[in-house]
Structure formats: structure tokens, C-alpha cells
N, C-alpha and C positions, 0 to 999 in steps of 0.2 A: 347623471351621465347623458351625453348627447350622442346623436347618430353620426355627427360629422367629425372629420379628422382635422387636426390643427392645421391652420394655414398661416402663411406669413406673406407680407408684401402684396396684399390684395388691395387695389385701389378702392376706397370707400364709394359706395353707391347708395342712393336712397333706398330704404327698405320699403316693402309693400305697404306698410302702414303710412308711409309718407306720400304714397301715390293717391290721387283723388279716388274716393271709394268707387265711383262709377267706372273707373278705368282698371280696377283690379280684376284679375282673371275670374275669380269665383263670382263676383257680382255681374260681370259681363256675360258669363255663361247663364246665370239665373235669368237675366233680363232679355238676352238676345239669342240664347241657344248655343249649343256646342259648336255648330257649324260656323258661328261668327268668330271663333277664336283661332288664332294661329296654332301651329304645332307646338311651338315653344310655350305658349300660354297654357295649353292643355297639359303639357308635361309639367309645367310649374305647379299646377293644381295637385298632381300626383306627388311631386317632391315636397310640397308644403312649405319648406323653409329654405332660405339661403344659408350662407356660411361666411362668417368673419368679414363683414363689409360688402359681400357680394349678394345682391338680392336674388330671389329665387328665379325670376324670369331670365336674368343674365346667366345664372347657373344652368338653366334649361337650355339656353342657346349655346352655351359653351359645350355642354354634354352632347348636343346634336352635332356640333361642329367637329368635336374630337372623335365621334363615332362614325362620321360620314353620313349623317342624316338619320331619319327614323328607321330605315331598313337596317343600317349598320348597328343602331342601338338595339333593335330587336334581336339581332344575331349575336351580340356580345355576350360572353359568358359571365357568370356570376362573379368570378374572380377578377375579370377584366373591368367590370363596372365598379366593383368595390375598391379597385386601385385608383379610380378616378378622383381627382381633388374634390372634396366636398360631398362625396357620395359614400355612405356607410351601408352596412348590411340591411338596415330597415328600409332605406330608400330603394335599394336593389330589389328586395323582396316585393315591394309595392309595384315596381316597374315590371318585374317578371310576371306577377299575377295579372297585371293589366294586359300585357302582350298575349298571354295565354288565353285570356278571355276573348280578346280580339281574334286570335287564331281560330278558336272554337266557333265563334260567330260566323266567320267566313266559311268554315266547313259546313255549318248548318244552313247558311243562307248566302251562297255566293252571289246572288243577284243584288245583294245590298251594297256591293262595292260601287264607289262613284263611277259614273259613266261619262265619258267625254264626248260631247256632241258638237263642241265649238271651241275656238281658242279661248273664249271667256270662261268656259267650264274649267279648262286646264289652269288658266291664270288664277282663278279663284282659290285653287288648292294651295297656292304658294305665295300669292301676292303680298299678304300682310307680313308674313315672316321674312321673305326674301328682300322686300323693300327696305328692311331695317339692317341688313347685313353690311358690315364695314369692309368686307373683302368680296371679291368676285367668287361666286359659287356656281358650279355647273352641275345640274341635276338632270335626271332622266325620269320621265313618267312612263312606265312600262305598262302596256295594255294587252288585253287578251283579244280574241277575234271579234268581240262585241264592244271593243273600246272601253272595257271596264278596267279600272286601275288594279294592277298586280303589285307593283312596288314603286317607290320613289327614291332611289339611291342617289346620294351625292357622290360624284365621280372626281371632281377637281375643286380645289380651293386655291385662289391666288390669281395672278394676272393670266388671262386666257388668250392664247394666240395659236397659230397653226404649228408653231414649233413645240408647244407644250401639250396641246390636246392630241392625244393619240386615239385615232378613230377606233383602232382595235380594242382599246380599253373600254370604250363606250359599248361596243357590241359584245364584249365579254359578259357584261352585266345582262344585256338583252338576251343573249343566247342561253345563259345560265337560268334565267327566269322563264325560258321557253315562250317569250312574248311574241305576239303577232305584229305589233307596232309600237312605236315610241315617240315621245315628244321631248325635245331637248329644251331645257330652260336654263338661262343664266341671268344674273343680275348685273346692273351697272351701279356701283356704290355712289356715283355722282348724282344719281337720281334721274338722269336723262336716259330714257330707254332707246334713243335713236340708234339704229344699227350702224356700226362702223364698217369700213371696207374689210377689216379683219374678221368681223362677225360673219360677213357674207362669205368670205373664203372658207372659214371653218364649216359653215352650213353646207356649202357645196361639197366638201370632202365627206361630211357625214351622210348626206343624201346619196352620194355615189357609193359609199360603203354599204348603206342599207340595200341598195339595188343588188349589189354583189352577193350579199348574205341572206337576202330574202326577208329582210325586216323593213316594214313600211315606216319611213320617217315622216310622220304626219305634219310636224311643225317644229319651229324653233322660236321660242318666246324669249324676249328680253324684258326683264322686270326693272322698272325704275321706281320713283317715289310715288307709290300708289297708282302707277300707270304701267302699261305693258305694250309691247309691239309684237305682232305676229309677222315673222318673215315670210310665212306661207301666204298670208293675205296680201303682202306687198310684192310677192313673187321675187323675192331676193334669195338666191341660192337654190331655188326649186325649179 
């Protein structure tokens, strides 16, 4: 018996055993440390195996996308996760245990949360993972009064523009987390992180919303192919 549920019509992808050993998540963690791995790679280590032609890294990326990021994954119920393609009760149990350990660690040692001191610190949290996304994702890095990370929810997936991005939806996440500040992050699947006029307009709306609601919008980062641009550094929209 296996933990996974039957799947059909999944495009074949190389399995982990077909990836060079030095590029496999477990080996990268061993040699470079957990900090060097993306969220999807860390999640892949917990999931251990893919399903029916879908390798475990892609399974992890899909799970994060469907749940709205790591925060949404942590909040999903057992039954919701179990209903996800390729995820059975054993995998759900492993995920729930890992999240609970993380929660208890934060309770015992809140100062261990990542602290953002520069645009580079924020970019390093998401650069590897978001540079590989095939669609635009908009995420928030929610911060406490000492700029320590509280949550990193994914708010939108798809083409982002002023008619799609609702500023109130961004701040709903911020207010619910009772954060003091936030950093907006989105990716350009083309690989070029150069800000568009639409990116600047969205930024202006978000910054204005932050002023009205008392949430400090510290930056808006655009992620490209292993590169990023800080709109705050370029004074675009701020």
C-alpha cells in the first residue's frame, strides 16, 4: 500500500533519482545547510516522494501554490490537505508535526524569527523559490515592530495589475496578523525584474493604503531570474 492517491494525466517529470546528486534537496541541505534551500525544497524533504510521474519538488511547489503559500499550508486542516492530489494521511501527518514543532519553537524563542534589515534580507527569503514560478505570485512579508518575520502569505496568483490587486485584501492579511510593517513581493516569470509602469502604480496604491491603516509598507520587491529590484531603493511608488 502507498500513501498517494491514484492520479491520471500527469505529465511525466524527471524523478529525484534522475537529478544530479549534488542538486537533490537532501544533499544540498547536508552540504550547504537548511538556509540554502527554498521553501519548496524543504517541503519536498518532508514529503519524501512524488506521485505518478510528478517529482516531489514539483509536488511541493504545487501544494504551496494551491494552499496560498506556507502560511496557508500551515493553516489548512487535515481533511483539506488529505484531499489534495498526491497527498495522503502519512504525508499530512508529517506536515502537521513539522508545523507544530515550528510553532512551539517560536513560542519558546521568538527572537529566532528572521529579521529584515535590508532589501537583500527580504529577497533571500524568497528568491530561489519565486524565481522558478511560471505565473506571477504576489506575497507579503509581514513583520513585527522589530522587523522580524511573522508570516509570508501568498495573496494573488496570475497577472497582476491595478484592476486585479485589491489593496484592501493585502491589508486584511496584515491587520489579521497584527503586523507593524510589511514588504510586498511579486515575481516576473520572464526573468527580468525591471519594474513596469503598472508595478509602480500598484506600489503607489499600496503605500497610500498603508498610510491610511497605520501599516508601514517598507518595500516592494520584484523577483526575476536570481535577481531582484527594490522599488524603495529606486524611489518608485514611495
